[in-house]
C-alpha positions in Angstrom: 114.0 96.2 41.1 110.5 96.5 39.6 109.7 96.5 35.9 106.4 97.6 34.3 105.1 96.9 30.8 102.3 99.4 30.1 101.8 101.4 26.9 99.1 103.8 28.4 100.9 106.9 29.9 98.0 107.7 32.2 98.1 104.2 33.7 101.9 104.4 34.1 101.5 107.6 36.1 98.7 106.0 38.1 100.8 103.0 39.1 103.9 105.2 39.9 101.8 107.0 42.5 102.0 103.8 44.6 105.4 102.3 43.6 108.7 104.2 43.7 111.8 103.3 41.7 109.9 101.5 38.9 111.3 101.0 35.3 108.6 101.5 32.7 108.4 100.1 29.2 105.8 100.6 26.5 106.9 97.7 24.2 107.4 94.0 25.0 110.7 94.1 23.1 112.3 96.8 25.2 111.2 95.1 28.4 112.5 91.7 27.4 115.7 93.3 26.4 116.2 94.8 29.8 115.1 91.6 31.6 117.7 89.5 29.7 120.4 92.0 30.4 119.7 91.8 34.2 119.5 88.0 34.0 123.2 87.9 33.2 123.7 89.0 36.8 121.2 86.4 38.0 119.1 89.2 39.7 115.5 88.3 40.2 113.0 91.3 39.8 109.3 92.1 40.2 107.6 92.3 36.8 104.1 94.0 36.3 102.5 93.3 32.9 99.4 94.7 31.1 98.0 92.0 28.9 96.9 94.3 26.0 99.8 96.3 24.4 99.2 98.3 21.2 95.8 96.7 20.8 97.3 93.2 20.8 95.3 91.6 23.6 97.8 88.6 24.2 101.0 90.7 24.0 101.6 90.7 27.8 100.8 87.0 28.1 103.2 86.2 25.3 105.8 88.4 27.0 105.4 86.5 30.3 105.9 83.2 28.5 109.2 84.4 27.0 110.3 85.7 30.5 109.6 82.3 32.0 111.8 80.5 29.5 114.7 82.2 31.1 113.5 83.2 34.6 111.3 81.0 36.8 111.9 83.1 39.9 110.9 86.7 39.4 107.3 87.3 40.5 104.9 88.3 37.7 101.9 90.5 38.5 99.2 91.0 35.8 97.5 94.5 35.8 94.8 94.7 33.2 91.3 95.4 32.3 90.9 92.0 30.6 89.8 90.0 33.6 88.2 87.4 31.3 91.7 86.4 30.3 92.8 85.3 33.9 92.3 81.7 33.1 94.8 81.9 30.3 97.5 82.9 32.7 97.1 79.5 34.4 96.8 77.6 31.1 100.1 79.1 29.9 102.0 78.3 33.1 103.4 81.8 33.7 102.8 81.5 37.5 101.4 84.9 38.0 101.5 86.1 41.6 98.4 88.2 41.2 95.8 89.5 38.8 94.9 93.1 39.4 91.8 94.7 37.7 92.5 98.3 36.6 88.7 99.1 36.5 88.1 98.5 40.2 87.7 101.5 42.6 90.8 103.4 43.1 91.3 102.6 46.8 90.9 98.8 46.1 93.2 99.1 43.2 95.8 100.8 45.3 95.5 98.3 48.2 95.7 95.2 46.0 98.7 96.7 44.0 100.7 97.5 47.2 99.8 94.1 48.7 101.0 92.3 45.6 104.3 94.2 45.6 104.8 93.5 49.3 104.2 89.8 48.7 106.5 89.7 45.7 109.3 91.3 47.7 108.8 88.7 50.5 109.0 86.0 47.9 112.3 87.3 46.6 113.7 87.7 50.2 112.8 84.1 51.0 114.5 83.1 47.7 117.6 84.9 48.6 117.9 83.1 52.0 117.3 79.7 50.6 119.5 79.9 47.5 123.1 80.4 48.1 125.3 81.9 45.4 128.3 79.6 45.7 131.6 80.4 44.3 134.8 78.3 44.3 138.1 79.7 45.3 141.5 78.0 45.4 143.1 77.4 48.8 146.6 76.4 47.9 146.2 73.0 46.3 142.6 72.6 47.4 139.3 74.4 46.5 136.9 75.9 49.0 133.4 77.2 48.5 131.9 80.6 49.8 128.4 82.0 49.6 128.8 85.3 47.6 125.7 86.5 49.3 127.6 86.6 52.6 131.2 87.4 51.5 131.8 91.2 52.0 135.6 91.6 51.4 139.0 90.0 51.2 142.2 91.4 52.7 145.8 90.4 52.4 147.7 88.9 55.3 150.9 90.8 55.3 154.2 88.9 55.2 152.4 85.5 54.3 151.0 83.9 51.2 147.5 83.9 52.8 144.5 86.1 52.5 141.5 86.8 54.9 138.0 86.2 53.6 135.4 88.1 55.5 131.9 86.7 55.7 128.9 87.0 58.0 130.0 83.8 59.7 133.5 85.0 60.5 136.9 85.2 58.9 138.7 82.4 56.9 142.3 82.3 56.1 143.2 80.7 52.7 146.3 80.5 50.5 145.6 82.8 47.6 146.2 86.4 46.4 144.1 89.5 46.2 144.9 89.9 42.4 143.6 86.4 41.8 140.5 86.9 43.9 139.7 90.2 42.1 139.6 88.4 38.7 137.7 85.4 39.9 134.2 86.8 39.7 132.5 89.9 38.2 131.3 91.0 41.7 134.8 91.5 43.1 136.4 94.9 42.8 140.0 95.5 43.9 140.3 98.9 45.6 143.7 98.6 47.1 146.9 96.3 46.9 145.6 94.7 50.2 141.8 94.8 49.7 139.2 93.4 47.3 135.4 94.0 48.0 132.1 92.5 46.9 130.3 95.3 45.1 127.0 94.1 46.6 128.2 95.2 50.0 129.0 98.8 49.1 127.1 101.3 51.1 128.9 104.5 49.8 132.2 105.7 48.4 133.7 108.9 50.1 135.6 109.9 47.1 137.3 113.0 48.7 138.5 110.8 51.6 139.3 107.9 49.4 137.3 105.6 51.7 134.7 102.9 50.9 132.0 102.1 53.5 130.4 98.7 53.4 126.9 97.9 54.5 128.1 96.5 57.9 129.9 99.8 58.6 133.4 98.5 57.6 135.6 101.3 56.3 138.4 100.4 53.8 140.9 102.6 52.0 140.8 103.2 48.2 144.1 104.0 46.4 144.4 106.1 43.3 145.7 103.1 41.3 142.4 101.3 41.8 139.7 104.0 42.2 138.8 103.8 38.5 137.5 100.4 39.2 134.6 102.0 41.3 133.6 104.2 38.4 133.9 101.2 36.0 131.5 99.2 38.0 129.0 102.0 38.6 129.4 102.2 42.3 126.3 103.4 44.0 126.4 106.5 46.3 129.7 108.2 45.2 130.1 111.2 47.5 132.7 113.9 46.9 
């Protein structure tokens, strides 16, 4: 996810030539509102900031400081004409990944912008690998932990009081219920009496066939009783 704070429409269009799927904002307040909303899901993002907004030269810098109070992970890239302010980004400890001069030749601008985005993306990928998102699930009278980044779905074990937890490392059998798992974390969506999925692993929902496909190719049934959950959680790629 990439966010851009830029009040000049021409510059917005210029940047969009080189970056797809970018969310643009013309005011710091709107950007901060969106950033804080996403932070509730603990989702790092790439943030591009112009330093001067509505003739306020330090608006972008102040915005970066407010972001850093809540988010120390998301890469921040400065895109501005005020190169003389580069030192201030270090003084205010916003940890800017790059400082891009808008006034440089277009080819150099494009190359630096693309390079900065690529580097930022690699930073986030390394962060994801190094930082497990651990959740605690009850296993009978005991507690066990799973990395939510690797847990794709859970299925019931018919005729027993156990469920199967599917992760990239294999399958674990624990004493719990599908209903309890579905209510234990906002990422879980119950799609069937016997199945609960992690929404981060959804590839597509084949609505007419009532089948959900996960990113690893697993196909699971969706029953009418639970299909509204997929709409509620804004499931991506719903195909009729």
